Structures are given as C-alpha cells and as structure tokens.
N, C-alpha and C positions, 0 to 999 in steps of 0.2 A: 504494500500500500504506500502511496505517496500522500503525505499529509503536510500541507504547506500553509503557512501564515504569511500572507502577502500584504504589504503596505505600499500604497501608491498615492501620488498627489492628484487630488480631485479638482478639476477645473470648475466643476459645478459648485463645489463647496469652498474652494480656495483654501484647502487644508489637506493634510494627510489622512487617509482613511484606511481601514483594514478589511480584509476578506479572508475567510478560511476556506481552503480548497482540499477536498479529499478525492483522490483518483485511485480506483481499485485495480491498479495495473496487473497484479498477479492473478486476478480473477480470470483474465483472458490469456494467461500463459506467457506473457512477455512484459518487460519493464517499459517505462516511458522511453528509455534509450533505444529500445528494440521495436517500438510500435511500427507496424507495417505502414508503408506510405499511403496516405489518404484516409487512414482509419481514424474515426472520431468516436469519443465516448458519449453515451447518453448522459444527460445531466439533470439533476434536481436543483433548482434555485430555492434555497430554504432560508426563511426569514425568522428572526428571533422576536420575542415580545417587546412591549414598550419598556424602556429603561435598560434593555440588554444590548449586547454588542455582537460582533461577528464570532466571538470565541465561545459563546455560551452553549450553543448546541453541542460543540465538541467536548466541552468540559463537564456538562451535566447529563449527557447520554452516551450510549455505546454506538454512536453514529458511525464510526469508522468500521465497526463490525458489520453493521447493517448495509453499509455501502458495498462492502466486500461480498456479502451474501447476495445482494441484488445485482451487482456488476454495474453500478451507476456512479458516476462522478457527482459530487455534491459541492455546491458553492454556497457558503453560509454568509449571510449579511445581517446587520443590525442597524437600527436607526435611532437608538437611544429614546428620547422622549419627543421626537419630531412628529410622531403619528404617521410616519411614512409619507410625509408631505414635502412639497416645495413650500416652505413655511410662509404663513401670512405675515408674520413679523420677522424681520431680519434677513429675509431673502436667502435662507439656507436651503439649497435645492437637494434635499436628501432623496426624494423620489427620483429625480433625474440621475443622481449618482448611482442609485440602485439599478434602475431599469435601462439606462443608456450607457453610462461609463463602465460600470463593472463588467457587463457582458463583453464589451469591446476589449477591455484590458485582458480578462482571463482567456478569452478565445484567441487573442494575439499571442499569449504565452503558452497555452496548453491546448491539446487536441480535443476540444469539446465540440460536439455536434451543433450545427445551426439548423438542422432539419427539425421542423416542428414535431415530427413523430417521435423524436428523441428528447424533447424538452418538457419538463414538468416543473410545477411551482407549488410551494406549500409554505405554511407559516403557523406560528403559535400566537394566540392572543392578538395584539396589535399587528404582529407580523402576518396574521391571517387576513386582516383588513388590507394591508399593503399588498399581499399576494393576490387577493381577489381583485383588487383595483387594477393591478398590473395586467392580470389575465383578461379582464373585461376591456381594458383599453387596447390590448393587442392580442386578441384571441388567436390570431393566425400564427402566433409564435409558439403555442403550447398544445400538447396533446391531452393533458389532464392536470387537475389541481387538487390540493388537499388543504383542509382547514382543521386545526386541532384546537378546540376551544377558542376559535377566532373567527366566528362567522358574522359578528355584529358590524353593522354599518356605523362605525365609530362616531363620526361627526354628527350624525343625525339621531343616534340612539343613546349615546353615552355622554355627550357634551351638553352643557346648559345652553339655553338660547342665546345668552350673552356671556361674555367672559366674566368669570366670577372666581376670585382668589380663594373662596371658601369651598368651591366645588371639589368633589373627590378626585377628579382627574384634571385638575387645573394645570398640571405639568405639561399637558398636551395643547394648552390654549395658544401658545406661540405658533404651533403648527396649524391649527384649525381656525383660530379667530372666532368670530361669532358664527352661529349656525347658518345664518343667512348668507355668509360668505362662501359657504360650501354647497348649499342646497342647489340642485339642478346644475351642477358643474361636473367635470370629469373626476372630481374627488368624492362624489356622491354615488355609492354603489347602486342605489335604486335608479338614479338617472342613467347610469351606464347600462344597466340591464334593460331599461325601457328603450334606450337608443339602439342597442344591438339587436334586440328581439324585433323591434319595429322595422329594422333594416333587413331582417331575415338572416342574420348571421348565425351560423351553427357554432355554438360555443363548446369548448372542451367539457367533458364530463368530470365530475368531481367526487371527492370523498370528504364528508364533513362529520366530525365527531365531537361530542360534548358529554361530560360526565354529570350525573344527577346531583353530585355534591359541589359542582362548580358554582362559584359565586355569581357567575353570569349565565347560569343554566336557563333561566326563563327567557333572557334576551336571545340566547343562542337558538332555542327552540322557535321563538317567534321569527327570528331571521331565517331559519330553515324553511318555515312555512311560507314566509313571504317570497323567498327566492324560488321555491318550488312552484308557487302560484304564478310567478312571473316567467316560468319556463326554463329555469336552470335545472340541468340534469345532474343528479349526484346520488351517491350511496350514503344513506343516513345511518349513523352509528350513535346510539344512546346507550351508555353503560355507566359503570361506577367510576368515579375519579374526580379529583379536585383540579383547580386551575394552577397546575404546577408542572415541573419538569418530569416527574414520574409519569404523569399522563402523556406528556409529549414523547417520552421514551417508548412507551407502549405503542402509541399510534403512528409515529413516524415509521416504525417497523411494519405495522399493519398496513399502512399506506403503500409501502414498497411491495409488500406481498400482494396487495390488491392490484397494483400496477402490473405485476408479473402474471397474475391470474387473468387479467383483462387482455393480456397479450402485448402490452406496451414495451416490455423489456425483453431483450434478446441479444444476439451477437452484435457488437458495434458495427455500424455501417461504414462502408468505404465511400469517401467523397472524392470525386475527380477534380 
C-alpha cells in the first residue's frame, strides 16, 4: 500500500492545504513503480466532518485496510468549519479547493482514473453535505455516492435564518451566512436536485446510512424522505450507531462492499 500525506499550495485559498492519499498498489500485483502504462486506479473522494481535516479518516478508521480489500484508491479531504463552502465571509474558497484543485493536483501526481465509472464520492456529517453538493453539481463525474450520517441539507436545515452567535452550529456561519444567502443557489441541495431532475439528468445512485442513536437521526430520516420524493436513487440503511467515527468505520467499509456488489469495482482500466 502507498499511503501518502500531500501538502500543496492552494491558489483558491492562498495557503497550504493537505490531502491524504491511499493507493492499494499491491492489490493489483504491482507497485506504483511497476504500474502498466495507461492503467489508472478507481478512486473514492472521501470527505471528513465539520471541524476535521484530511488526516482524520486515516487516523480514526482502518481505511487503509478497506482500500486494500476493495482495490480502490482513496483521496481524503477536510474543510474544517467552512461547511464545504466558498465562504460568504472572507472569500475562502474551500469548495473550489476540494472539487477543482485537489483532483487536478492528485491526478497530475498519481495514476487515478478520470473515467466517471471509476469515481465515487462519500462523506461523514458535514462532509456528506459537501459530497452530495459536489455530486449534484457535477453528476457526470461520478458513478455512485455515499453519505454516512451526513444527508442533511446543512444551510437550510441546521443553520438559523440569520447569523446568531448563540446558535449550536455558529462555527459554520462564516461559510453559510444567512439562510437567504444560500437558498435557491448551487449551495442548496434541494435547489440542485430540482434543477437536475427538471433537466432530466440521470444522477448517480447512492448509499445513505444513519444510526437511530445519532443526534441528527430525525433530520437524516427527513432528508432521506425528501431526497427520495425528489427522485434521488439510493440504498437506505437505518441501524444502530451514534454520530461518531465508529459509525463511519463500519459504513465506509459497507459502502465499499456495496460498490463491489453493484459491480462498480473491478480491475483498473487502461487509459490510452
């Protein structure tokens, strides 16, 4: 296995950022140095929750083992308390760094597939919101998505109507601003879903999981119901678990197993 921690200078954020990359080289019988010409690895773009960074998935779960089992490269990102936004205050373009810069950088350095059939996206908590938003903005780039206790349309369901320093999730206010700043924009999941379904776009199918002990269980169930009614296709998992890394540990593995059972994972493709 190749397990790399990469730091690069982000033009979008005007500062150095980090990305964690896992490449299951031995799964396919050769190292990165011996990879056949034109071969590219399938890749999961995996986002951490709010307040976390690119290292947390690797530190709190057995992600490297699961990558080896599935034969998929994994690129881990985190956006701290930005809410996976190009922020309303301060013009910190975290979402641009995630969705535009990071794929360009890591694909320039490593043999990761650009074929939509080989690209998957998932996230925990706020990272679920960021992943779903990215998928809905660019559905042509992905084959499937996964949300682990992260199905809520954050700015519309969790943030107060107006910025409020006493609100439970005020740390995200710099990202979202007031609710009206986000409503019916490409940062609003409901808006994106309406736009894509109205245009007849076939969206990737998904895997959405929440535990009944999760603090956001009711919001997650409500979101699932809403998305399903709006035409989003996904495998619904409701089980036991809290809003924590133990739950993520279980479901990132289950998501990879689900991808394999659905026929998404296989021998890496060759690209001419």
